[in-house]
Biotite code that builds the C-alpha atoms (Angstrom):
import biotite.structure as struc

atoms = struc.array([
    struc.Atom([46.430, -2.223, -3.475], chain_id="A", res_id=1, res_name="UNK", atom_name="CA", element="C"),
    struc.Atom([44.694, -4.706, -5.759], chain_id="A", res_id=2, res_name="UNK", atom_name="CA", element="C"),
    struc.Atom([46.456, -7.459, -7.614], chain_id="A", res_id=3, res_name="UNK", atom_name="CA", element="C"),
    struc.Atom([46.067, -8.072, -11.331], chain_id="A", res_id=4, res_name="UNK", atom_name="CA", element="C"),
    struc.Atom([44.081, -11.240, -10.610], chain_id="A", res_id=5, res_name="UNK", atom_name="CA", element="C"),
    struc.Atom([41.639, -9.292, -8.402], chain_id="A", res_id=6, res_name="UNK", atom_name="CA", element="C"),
    struc.Atom([41.217, -6.702, -11.152], chain_id="A", res_id=7, res_name="UNK", atom_name="CA", element="C"),
    struc.Atom([40.607, -9.447, -13.708], chain_id="A", res_id=8, res_name="UNK", atom_name="CA", element="C"),
    struc.Atom([37.987, -11.114, -11.479], chain_id="A", res_id=9, res_name="UNK", atom_name="CA", element="C"),
    struc.Atom([36.330, -7.737, -10.923], chain_id="A", res_id=10, res_name="UNK", atom_name="CA", element="C"),
    struc.Atom([36.169, -7.042, -14.648], chain_id="A", res_id=11, res_name="UNK", atom_name="CA", element="C"),
    struc.Atom([34.860, -10.549, -15.423], chain_id="A", res_id=12, res_name="UNK", atom_name="CA", element="C"),
    struc.Atom([32.176, -10.241, -12.748], chain_id="A", res_id=13, res_name="UNK", atom_name="CA", element="C"),
    struc.Atom([31.169, -6.819, -14.010], chain_id="A", res_id=14, res_name="UNK", atom_name="CA", element="C"),
    struc.Atom([31.022, -8.104, -17.589], chain_id="A", res_id=15, res_name="UNK", atom_name="CA", element="C"),
    struc.Atom([28.841, -11.038, -16.512], chain_id="A", res_id=16, res_name="UNK", atom_name="CA", element="C"),
    struc.Atom([26.393, -8.722, -14.744], chain_id="A", res_id=17, res_name="UNK", atom_name="CA", element="C"),
    struc.Atom([26.303, -6.347, -17.713], chain_id="A", res_id=18, res_name="UNK", atom_name="CA", element="C"),
    struc.Atom([25.410, -9.220, -20.034], chain_id="A", res_id=19, res_name="UNK", atom_name="CA", element="C"),
    struc.Atom([22.451, -10.058, -17.776], chain_id="A", res_id=20, res_name="UNK", atom_name="CA", element="C"),
    struc.Atom([20.897, -6.581, -17.742], chain_id="A", res_id=21, res_name="UNK", atom_name="CA", element="C"),
    struc.Atom([19.737, -4.318, -20.551], chain_id="A", res_id=22, res_name="UNK", atom_name="CA", element="C"),
    struc.Atom([19.163, -0.586, -20.768], chain_id="A", res_id=23, res_name="UNK", atom_name="CA", element="C"),
    struc.Atom([15.783, 0.772, -21.857], chain_id="A", res_id=24, res_name="UNK", atom_name="CA", element="C"),
    struc.Atom([16.785, 1.103, -25.528], chain_id="A", res_id=25, res_name="UNK", atom_name="CA", element="C"),
    struc.Atom([18.082, -2.478, -25.746], chain_id="A", res_id=26, res_name="UNK", atom_name="CA", element="C"),
    struc.Atom([15.080, -3.767, -23.793], chain_id="A", res_id=27, res_name="UNK", atom_name="CA", element="C"),
    struc.Atom([12.677, -2.162, -26.252], chain_id="A", res_id=28, res_name="UNK", atom_name="CA", element="C"),
    struc.Atom([14.473, -3.889, -29.130], chain_id="A", res_id=29, res_name="UNK", atom_name="CA", element="C"),
    struc.Atom([14.619, -7.206, -27.250], chain_id="A", res_id=30, res_name="UNK", atom_name="CA", element="C"),
    struc.Atom([10.873, -7.343, -26.517], chain_id="A", res_id=31, res_name="UNK", atom_name="CA", element="C"),
    struc.Atom([9.724, -5.605, -29.711], chain_id="A", res_id=32, res_name="UNK", atom_name="CA", element="C"),
    struc.Atom([8.002, -2.711, -27.958], chain_id="A", res_id=33, res_name="UNK", atom_name="CA", element="C"),
    struc.Atom([8.714, 1.020, -27.956], chain_id="A", res_id=34, res_name="UNK", atom_name="CA", element="C"),
    struc.Atom([10.708, 2.908, -25.357], chain_id="A", res_id=35, res_name="UNK", atom_name="CA", element="C"),
    struc.Atom([7.580, 4.993, -24.857], chain_id="A", res_id=36, res_name="UNK", atom_name="CA", element="C"),
    struc.Atom([5.656, 1.860, -23.821], chain_id="A", res_id=37, res_name="UNK", atom_name="CA", element="C"),
    struc.Atom([8.306, 1.065, -21.208], chain_id="A", res_id=38, res_name="UNK", atom_name="CA", element="C"),
    struc.Atom([8.335, 4.641, -19.871], chain_id="A", res_id=39, res_name="UNK", atom_name="CA", element="C"),
    struc.Atom([4.557, 4.899, -19.699], chain_id="A", res_id=40, res_name="UNK", atom_name="CA", element="C"),
    struc.Atom([4.321, 1.610, -17.840], chain_id="A", res_id=41, res_name="UNK", atom_name="CA", element="C"),
    struc.Atom([6.911, 2.739, -15.281], chain_id="A", res_id=42, res_name="UNK", atom_name="CA", element="C"),
    struc.Atom([5.167, 6.068, -14.736], chain_id="A", res_id=43, res_name="UNK", atom_name="CA", element="C"),
    struc.Atom([1.512, 4.998, -14.899], chain_id="A", res_id=44, res_name="UNK", atom_name="CA", element="C"),
    struc.Atom([1.652, 1.297, -14.022], chain_id="A", res_id=45, res_name="UNK", atom_name="CA", element="C"),
    struc.Atom([-1.049, -1.055, -15.304], chain_id="A", res_id=46, res_name="UNK", atom_name="CA", element="C"),
    struc.Atom([-3.756, 1.024, -16.922], chain_id="A", res_id=47, res_name="UNK", atom_name="CA", element="C"),
    struc.Atom([-7.131, -0.364, -17.994], chain_id="A", res_id=48, res_name="UNK", atom_name="CA", element="C"),
    struc.Atom([-6.834, -2.966, -20.715], chain_id="A", res_id=49, res_name="UNK", atom_name="CA", element="C"),
    struc.Atom([-3.242, -1.996, -21.513], chain_id="A", res_id=50, res_name="UNK", atom_name="CA", element="C"),
    struc.Atom([-0.506, -4.641, -21.402], chain_id="A", res_id=51, res_name="UNK", atom_name="CA", element="C"),
    struc.Atom([1.681, -4.172, -18.335], chain_id="A", res_id=52, res_name="UNK", atom_name="CA", element="C"),
    struc.Atom([5.403, -3.863, -18.889], chain_id="A", res_id=53, res_name="UNK", atom_name="CA", element="C"),
    struc.Atom([8.182, -6.080, -17.588], chain_id="A", res_id=54, res_name="UNK", atom_name="CA", element="C"),
    struc.Atom([9.722, -5.641, -14.132], chain_id="A", res_id=55, res_name="UNK", atom_name="CA", element="C"),
    struc.Atom([12.676, -3.262, -13.930], chain_id="A", res_id=56, res_name="UNK", atom_name="CA", element="C"),
    struc.Atom([15.506, -2.217, -11.641], chain_id="A", res_id=57, res_name="UNK", atom_name="CA", element="C"),
    struc.Atom([16.094, 1.408, -10.682], chain_id="A", res_id=58, res_name="UNK", atom_name="CA", element="C"),
    struc.Atom([19.635, 2.347, -9.667], chain_id="A", res_id=59, res_name="UNK", atom_name="CA", element="C"),
    struc.Atom([19.592, 6.052, -8.975], chain_id="A", res_id=60, res_name="UNK", atom_name="CA", element="C"),
    struc.Atom([18.199, 7.533, -12.185], chain_id="A", res_id=61, res_name="UNK", atom_name="CA", element="C"),
    struc.Atom([19.247, 4.551, -14.279], chain_id="A", res_id=62, res_name="UNK", atom_name="CA", element="C"),
    struc.Atom([16.659, 1.984, -15.375], chain_id="A", res_id=63, res_name="UNK", atom_name="CA", element="C"),
    struc.Atom([17.752, -1.573, -16.119], chain_id="A", res_id=64, res_name="UNK", atom_name="CA", element="C"),
    struc.Atom([15.935, -4.745, -17.086], chain_id="A", res_id=65, res_name="UNK", atom_name="CA", element="C"),
    struc.Atom([17.147, -8.275, -16.323], chain_id="A", res_id=66, res_name="UNK", atom_name="CA", element="C"),
    struc.Atom([17.185, -10.496, -19.383], chain_id="A", res_id=67, res_name="UNK", atom_name="CA", element="C"),
    struc.Atom([15.691, -13.375, -17.349], chain_id="A", res_id=68, res_name="UNK", atom_name="CA", element="C"),
    struc.Atom([12.740, -11.149, -16.314], chain_id="A", res_id=69, res_name="UNK", atom_name="CA", element="C"),
    struc.Atom([12.194, -10.157, -19.940], chain_id="A", res_id=70, res_name="UNK", atom_name="CA", element="C"),
    struc.Atom([12.169, -13.798, -21.046], chain_id="A", res_id=71, res_name="UNK", atom_name="CA", element="C"),
    struc.Atom([9.633, -14.642, -18.330], chain_id="A", res_id=72, res_name="UNK", atom_name="CA", element="C"),
    struc.Atom([7.510, -11.626, -19.283], chain_id="A", res_id=73, res_name="UNK", atom_name="CA", element="C"),
    struc.Atom([7.551, -12.638, -22.953], chain_id="A", res_id=74, res_name="UNK", atom_name="CA", element="C"),
    struc.Atom([6.586, -16.232, -22.081], chain_id="A", res_id=75, res_name="UNK", atom_name="CA", element="C"),
    struc.Atom([3.670, -14.854, -20.073], chain_id="A", res_id=76, res_name="UNK", atom_name="CA", element="C"),
    struc.Atom([2.367, -13.123, -23.199], chain_id="A", res_id=77, res_name="UNK", atom_name="CA", element="C"),
    struc.Atom([2.674, -16.119, -25.468], chain_id="A", res_id=78, res_name="UNK", atom_name="CA", element="C"),
    struc.Atom([-0.541, -16.516, -27.478], chain_id="A", res_id=79, res_name="UNK", atom_name="CA", element="C"),
    struc.Atom([-1.998, -19.922, -28.223], chain_id="A", res_id=80, res_name="UNK", atom_name="CA", element="C"),
    struc.Atom([-4.442, -20.800, -30.963], chain_id="A", res_id=81, res_name="UNK", atom_name="CA", element="C"),
    struc.Atom([-7.945, -19.988, -29.909], chain_id="A", res_id=82, res_name="UNK", atom_name="CA", element="C"),
    struc.Atom([-6.817, -17.318, -27.411], chain_id="A", res_id=83, res_name="UNK", atom_name="CA", element="C"),
])
């Protein structure tokens, strides 16, 4: 049997993790790219001169993206004047 405090901690921990990961749809909005771009990158990987997508997590059939990985990926694509 679980106590109410254990249930509360479990829910808080789950909520914290959920705020750190995004589904494909939310990821596409967050990085300003299409869901198709994300899918094609996962299936085909880096292809020619095409921009590679951010790292992802696969849990069964579910695809998730960590917000911290997306921020790092976006920083890596930051353009500077003269680039």
